[in-house]
GUMI-365156 format. One record per residue (C-alpha): x, y, z; residue in one letter. Coordinates in Angstrom, 1 decimal, m for minus. Layout:
REM GUMI-365156
{{X Y Z} "A"};
...
END
This chain:
REM GUMI-365156
{{22.2 m23.3 13.5} "X"};
{{20.2 m21.7 16.2} "X"};
{{16.5 m20.6 15.5} "X"};
{{15.9 m17.1 17.0} "X"};
{{12.6 m16.8 19.8} "X"};
{{11.1 m13.0 18.9} "X"};
{{10.9 m11.5 15.9} "X"};
{{9.3 m7.7 15.3} "X"};
{{8.7 m6.5 11.9} "X"};
{{7.9 m3.3 10.6} "X"};
{{5.3 m3.0 7.7} "X"};
{{5.2 0.4 5.8} "X"};
{{1.9 1.9 4.4} "X"};
{{1.3 1.4 0.3} "X"};
{{m0.5 3.7 m2.3} "X"};
{{m0.7 1.8 m5.7} "X"};
{{m1.5 2.8 m9.0} "X"};
{{m0.3 6.7 m9.0} "X"};
{{m2.8 7.1 m11.0} "X"};
{{m2.7 5.4 m15.0} "X"};
{{m0.5 3.0 m13.5} "X"};
{{m2.9 1.1 m12.5} "X"};
{{m1.6 m2.5 m11.3} "X"};
{{1.2 m2.3 m11.6} "X"};
{{2.9 0.9 m10.0} "X"};
{{3.2 1.0 m5.8} "X"};
{{4.8 3.3 m3.2} "X"};
{{5.7 2.8 0.4} "X"};
{{4.6 5.3 2.5} "X"};
{{6.3 6.4 5.9} "X"};
{{3.1 5.3 7.6} "X"};
{{3.2 1.2 9.5} "X"};
{{1.8 m1.5 11.1} "X"};
{{4.6 m3.7 13.3} "X"};
{{3.8 m7.6 13.8} "X"};
{{5.4 m9.3 17.1} "X"};
{{5.7 m12.9 16.9} "X"};
{{7.0 m14.7 19.6} "X"};
{{7.8 m18.9 19.2} "X"};
{{5.9 m20.6 22.1} "X"};
{{6.6 m23.8 23.7} "X"};
{{3.4 m25.3 23.4} "X"};
{{m0.1 m24.1 22.6} "X"};
{{m1.6 m22.7 19.6} "X"};
{{m2.0 m19.1 17.9} "X"};
{{m2.3 m16.0 20.4} "X"};
{{m2.7 m12.4 19.0} "X"};
{{m3.1 m9.0 21.1} "X"};
{{m4.0 m5.9 19.0} "X"};
{{m3.3 m2.9 19.9} "X"};
{{m3.8 1.0 17.7} "X"};
{{m6.8 2.1 15.6} "X"};
{{m9.4 0.2 14.6} "X"};
{{m7.9 m2.9 17.2} "X"};
{{m10.7 m4.0 17.6} "X"};
{{m12.0 m4.8 14.0} "X"};
{{m9.1 m6.8 13.5} "X"};
{{m9.5 m10.5 13.4} "X"};
{{m7.7 m12.6 16.7} "X"};
{{m8.1 m16.1 15.6} "X"};
{{m6.5 m18.2 12.5} "X"};
{{m8.7 m16.5 10.1} "X"};
{{m6.4 m13.8 10.8} "X"};
{{m4.4 m12.6 6.9} "X"};
{{m1.5 m12.0 9.5} "X"};
{{m1.4 m15.9 10.3} "X"};
{{m2.2 m17.2 7.4} "X"};
{{0.4 m15.7 5.7} "X"};
{{2.9 m17.2 8.1} "X"};
{{1.8 m19.7 8.0} "X"};
{{1.7 m20.1 3.9} "X"};
{{5.3 m19.6 4.6} "X"};
{{5.4 m23.3 6.4} "X"};
{{3.3 m25.0 3.8} "X"};
{{5.6 m23.6 1.3} "X"};
{{8.8 m24.9 2.9} "X"};
{{7.1 m28.1 4.0} "X"};
{{7.4 m27.7 7.7} "X"};
{{4.5 m27.7 10.8} "X"};
{{4.5 m23.9 12.2} "X"};
{{5.1 m23.3 15.3} "X"};
{{3.3 m22.1 17.8} "X"};
{{2.9 m17.8 18.4} "X"};
{{1.6 m15.2 20.0} "X"};
{{1.2 m12.7 17.7} "X"};
{{1.8 m8.6 18.6} "X"};
{{0.0 m6.3 16.2} "X"};
{{0.3 m2.5 17.2} "X"};
{{m1.6 m0.7 14.0} "X"};
{{m1.2 2.3 12.5} "X"};
{{m2.4 1.6 8.9} "X"};
{{m6.2 2.7 8.8} "X"};
{{m8.0 m1.0 6.9} "X"};
{{m10.0 m0.5 4.1} "X"};
{{m8.9 2.6 3.0} "X"};
{{m6.6 2.1 m0.5} "X"};
{{m3.2 1.9 1.8} "X"};
{{m2.6 m1.1 2.1} "X"};
{{m3.4 m3.1 4.7} "X"};
{{m3.5 m6.3 3.6} "X"};
{{m0.3 m5.7 1.9} "X"};
{{1.4 m5.0 5.4} "X"};
{{m0.1 m8.2 6.5} "X"};
{{0.8 m10.5 4.0} "X"};
{{4.3 m9.3 4.2} "X"};
{{4.9 m9.1 7.6} "X"};
{{3.7 m12.7 8.2} "X"};
{{5.6 m13.8 5.7} "X"};
{{9.4 m12.4 7.1} "X"};
{{8.3 m12.8 10.7} "X"};
{{8.2 m16.5 9.5} "X"};
{{11.2 m16.6 8.0} "X"};
{{13.2 m15.5 10.3} "X"};
{{11.6 m18.1 12.5} "X"};
{{12.2 m20.5 10.3} "X"};
{{15.8 m19.7 10.0} "X"};
{{16.1 m17.5 6.6} "X"};
{{14.8 m20.4 4.6} "X"};
{{13.6 m18.7 1.9} "X"};
{{15.0 m15.3 m0.5} "X"};
{{13.6 m11.9 m0.2} "X"};
{{13.2 m12.3 m3.9} "X"};
{{11.3 m15.7 m3.4} "X"};
{{9.4 m13.9 m0.7} "X"};
{{8.8 m11.4 m2.6} "X"};
{{7.2 m14.0 m5.4} "X"};
{{5.1 m15.9 m2.5} "X"};
{{3.4 m12.5 m1.4} "X"};
{{2.6 m11.4 m5.1} "X"};
{{0.6 m14.5 m5.1} "X"};
{{m1.3 m14.6 m1.8} "X"};
{{m2.3 m11.0 m2.7} "X"};
{{m3.5 m11.9 m6.6} "X"};
{{m1.7 m8.7 m8.0} "X"};
{{2.5 m6.9 m6.9} "X"};
{{1.5 m3.5 m6.8} "X"};
{{1.0 m2.9 m2.5} "X"};
{{3.2 m6.6 m1.5} "X"};
{{6.5 m5.1 m3.5} "X"};
{{6.6 m1.7 m1.8} "X"};
{{5.6 m2.8 1.2} "X"};
{{8.4 m5.3 0.9} "X"};
{{11.3 m3.3 m0.3} "X"};
{{10.1 m0.1 m0.3} "X"};
{{10.4 2.9 m2.4} "X"};
{{8.5 3.5 m5.4} "X"};
{{8.4 m0.2 m7.8} "X"};
{{6.7 m0.7 m11.2} "X"};
{{6.1 m4.4 m11.6} "X"};
{{6.4 m6.7 m14.7} "X"};
{{5.7 m10.4 m16.1} "X"};
{{9.1 m11.7 m18.2} "X"};
{{9.2 m14.9 m19.2} "X"};
{{10.9 m15.9 m15.9} "X"};
{{8.4 m14.2 m13.3} "X"};
{{8.2 m10.7 m12.3} "X"};
{{10.7 m8.0 m12.9} "X"};
{{11.1 m5.5 m10.1} "X"};
{{11.9 m1.6 m11.7} "X"};
{{13.2 0.9 m8.7} "X"};
{{11.7 4.3 m10.5} "X"};
{{12.9 7.2 m9.1} "X"};
{{11.1 9.5 m6.8} "X"};
{{12.5 13.3 m7.0} "X"};
{{12.7 15.0 m3.5} "X"};
{{10.8 18.0 m4.1} "X"};
{{7.4 15.9 m4.6} "X"};
{{5.5 15.5 m1.4} "X"};
{{2.2 12.7 m0.9} "X"};
{{m0.6 14.1 0.5} "X"};
{{m3.2 11.3 2.0} "X"};
{{m6.3 12.7 2.5} "X"};
{{m7.9 9.4 4.8} "X"};
{{m11.6 10.0 5.0} "X"};
{{m13.7 8.3 7.9} "X"};
{{m15.4 5.6 5.7} "X"};
{{m14.3 2.5 3.8} "X"};
{{m14.7 0.9 m0.1} "X"};
{{m13.6 m2.8 0.1} "X"};
{{m11.1 m3.6 m2.6} "X"};
{{m13.9 m6.3 m3.9} "X"};
{{m16.0 m3.5 m4.4} "X"};
{{m14.5 m1.0 m6.1} "X"};
{{m12.8 m3.9 m8.7} "X"};
{{m17.2 m4.2 m9.3} "X"};
{{m17.4 m1.1 m11.0} "X"};
{{m14.6 m1.4 m13.8} "X"};
{{m15.5 m2.4 m16.9} "X"};
{{m14.8 m6.0 m18.0} "X"};
{{m13.1 m4.1 m21.6} "X"};
{{m11.7 m0.8 m22.8} "X"};
{{m11.3 0.5 m25.8} "X"};
{{m8.3 1.2 m27.8} "X"};
{{m8.5 4.2 m27.3} "X"};
{{m8.3 4.7 m23.4} "X"};
{{m5.6 1.8 m23.4} "X"};
{{m3.3 4.5 m25.7} "X"};
{{m3.7 6.9 m23.2} "X"};
{{m3.1 4.7 m20.3} "X"};
{{0.0 3.9 m22.3} "X"};
{{1.1 8.4 m22.5} "X"};
{{0.0 9.0 m19.4} "X"};
{{1.9 6.0 m17.9} "X"};
{{4.9 7.0 m19.9} "X"};
{{5.0 10.7 m18.3} "X"};
{{4.3 9.7 m14.9} "X"};
{{7.4 7.9 m15.1} "X"};
{{9.3 11.0 m16.1} "X"};
{{7.4 13.6 m13.8} "X"};
{{8.7 11.4 m10.6} "X"};
{{12.0 11.3 m11.4} "X"};
{{12.2 15.5 m13.0} "X"};
{{9.7 16.7 m10.5} "X"};
{{7.9 18.7 m13.7} "X"};
{{5.3 20.2 m12.1} "X"};
{{3.2 20.3 m16.3} "X"};
{{4.4 16.6 m16.3} "X"};
{{2.9 15.5 m13.8} "X"};
{{0.0 17.7 m14.0} "X"};
{{m0.9 15.8 m17.5} "X"};
{{0.5 12.3 m16.1} "X"};
{{m2.2 11.9 m13.5} "X"};
{{m5.2 11.2 m15.4} "X"};
{{m6.1 7.8 m16.0} "X"};
{{m8.9 6.2 m18.6} "X"};
{{m8.9 2.5 m16.9} "X"};
{{m10.2 2.6 m13.2} "X"};
{{m10.8 6.0 m11.8} "X"};
{{m13.3 7.6 m14.3} "X"};
{{m15.9 4.7 m12.6} "X"};
{{m14.3 4.4 m8.8} "X"};
{{m14.9 8.4 m8.2} "X"};
{{m18.8 8.1 m8.1} "X"};
{{m18.2 5.4 m5.1} "X"};
{{m16.5 8.7 m3.5} "X"};
{{m18.9 11.4 m1.3} "X"};
{{m16.9 14.4 m2.3} "X"};
{{m14.4 13.1 m4.5} "X"};
{{m13.9 16.8 m7.6} "X"};
{{m14.8 18.6 m4.7} "X"};
{{m12.1 17.0 m2.5} "X"};
{{m9.8 17.4 m6.3} "X"};
{{m10.7 21.1 m7.3} "X"};
{{m9.8 22.5 m4.0} "X"};
{{m6.1 20.0 m4.1} "X"};
{{m5.1 22.2 m7.2} "X"};
{{m6.3 25.3 m6.4} "X"};
{{m4.1 24.6 m3.5} "X"};
{{m1.0 24.2 m5.2} "X"};
{{m1.2 20.0 m6.1} "X"};
{{m0.5 18.8 m9.7} "X"};
{{m3.0 16.4 m9.3} "X"};
{{m4.9 13.9 m7.4} "X"};
{{m5.5 10.2 m7.2} "X"};
{{m7.3 7.9 m5.4} "X"};
{{m5.1 5.7 m3.5} "X"};
{{m5.3 2.4 m4.0} "X"};
{{m8.7 0.6 m4.7} "X"};
{{m9.9 4.1 m2.5} "X"};
{{m11.5 5.9 m0.5} "X"};
{{m8.3 7.8 0.9} "X"};
{{m6.8 10.2 m1.9} "X"};
{{m3.5 11.3 m2.4} "X"};
{{m2.3 15.1 m3.6} "X"};
{{1.1 15.1 m5.4} "X"};
{{2.4 17.7 m3.9} "X"};
{{6.0 20.3 m3.9} "X"};
{{7.1 20.3 m0.9} "X"};
{{6.3 24.3 m0.4} "X"};
{{2.8 23.8 m1.2} "X"};
{{2.2 20.6 1.4} "X"};
{{0.3 22.2 4.1} "X"};
{{m2.1 24.4 1.7} "X"};
{{m3.0 21.4 m0.1} "X"};
{{m3.6 19.3 3.6} "X"};
{{m6.5 22.1 4.5} "X"};
{{m7.4 22.4 1.1} "X"};
{{m8.1 18.7 1.1} "X"};
{{m9.7 19.0 4.4} "X"};
{{m11.6 21.7 4.4} "X"};
{{m13.2 20.3 0.7} "X"};
{{m14.6 16.8 2.7} "X"};
{{m15.7 18.6 5.8} "X"};
{{m18.1 21.0 4.0} "X"};
{{m19.8 17.6 2.4} "X"};
{{m19.8 16.7 5.8} "X"};
{{m17.3 14.1 5.6} "X"};
{{m14.7 13.8 8.6} "X"};
{{m10.9 13.3 7.2} "X"};
{{m7.1 12.4 8.5} "X"};
{{m5.0 14.8 6.1} "X"};
{{m1.6 14.5 6.1} "X"};
{{1.6 14.8 4.2} "X"};
{{3.6 11.3 3.9} "X"};
{{7.8 10.9 3.1} "X"};
{{8.4 8.3 0.5} "X"};
{{9.6 4.8 2.7} "X"};
{{12.9 3.3 1.4} "X"};
{{13.2 0.8 3.5} "X"};
{{10.5 m1.5 2.9} "X"};
{{9.9 m4.7 6.4} "X"};
{{12.2 m3.9 8.9} "X"};
{{13.7 m6.5 11.6} "X"};
{{13.7 m4.7 14.2} "X"};
{{14.4 m6.8 17.2} "X"};
{{15.1 m10.6 17.6} "X"};
{{16.0 m12.7 20.2} "X"};
END
């Protein structure tokens, strides 16, 4: 079988946690990074980056996309070929929208294609989880949709979560960053039994709310006691934006991933009003933001061209 020389992989942004689904639920959103890999006959590594924040992306061997690319070749015990990588940025960095997951998934999928597809999708997924350290972003980035991941004796069990067609995610992306490591540092190392029970109950309600679109269930379900009460202090204007979103008709608001992006769950009829309200609320705090409705991406990583 002849190996392809060029592959383009498009990977969606993701939002993790959705309130009580801390480190186990993630959903793919309709915002994308595109990665084009071209095998070179000789030389080493060439990386070109365009799009938002392009100047901040590493263009040497420390680039996370390339690191994932190399990791797959190491896994199959082959030497990675010299490559030219062209990155089109659409997912903002360090904002809680899974930019690192797009790089991990993009690098693995591209390497698997250029190597002749030696690994199954499940094997690629398990490698992505091993690199990222948890499944909530990389799983939906790879296979799309809203997904719950849980460990089993055999490895990982991935569950597709039904998402009602009337539920629209509205993301409010501020013009400041919050690193995942910083967001994890503020979390307690132990939780009370009451908080564990609270999150278990609300996670169950969230699953039913997403499936049915029932507003009362979603409004209650988006509460959390494991991460959001601690992280919201790192996000200026959190309470103001939350109040504005709910007043405009949102079921509720959560921190997307580690933040600082805030995500409101809205029915389609109220989406525009909630977008405006969240943007205005942050503007009153002196913070510029990009606020937009995004569809749930159901495809995950796609290979749009190879040759």
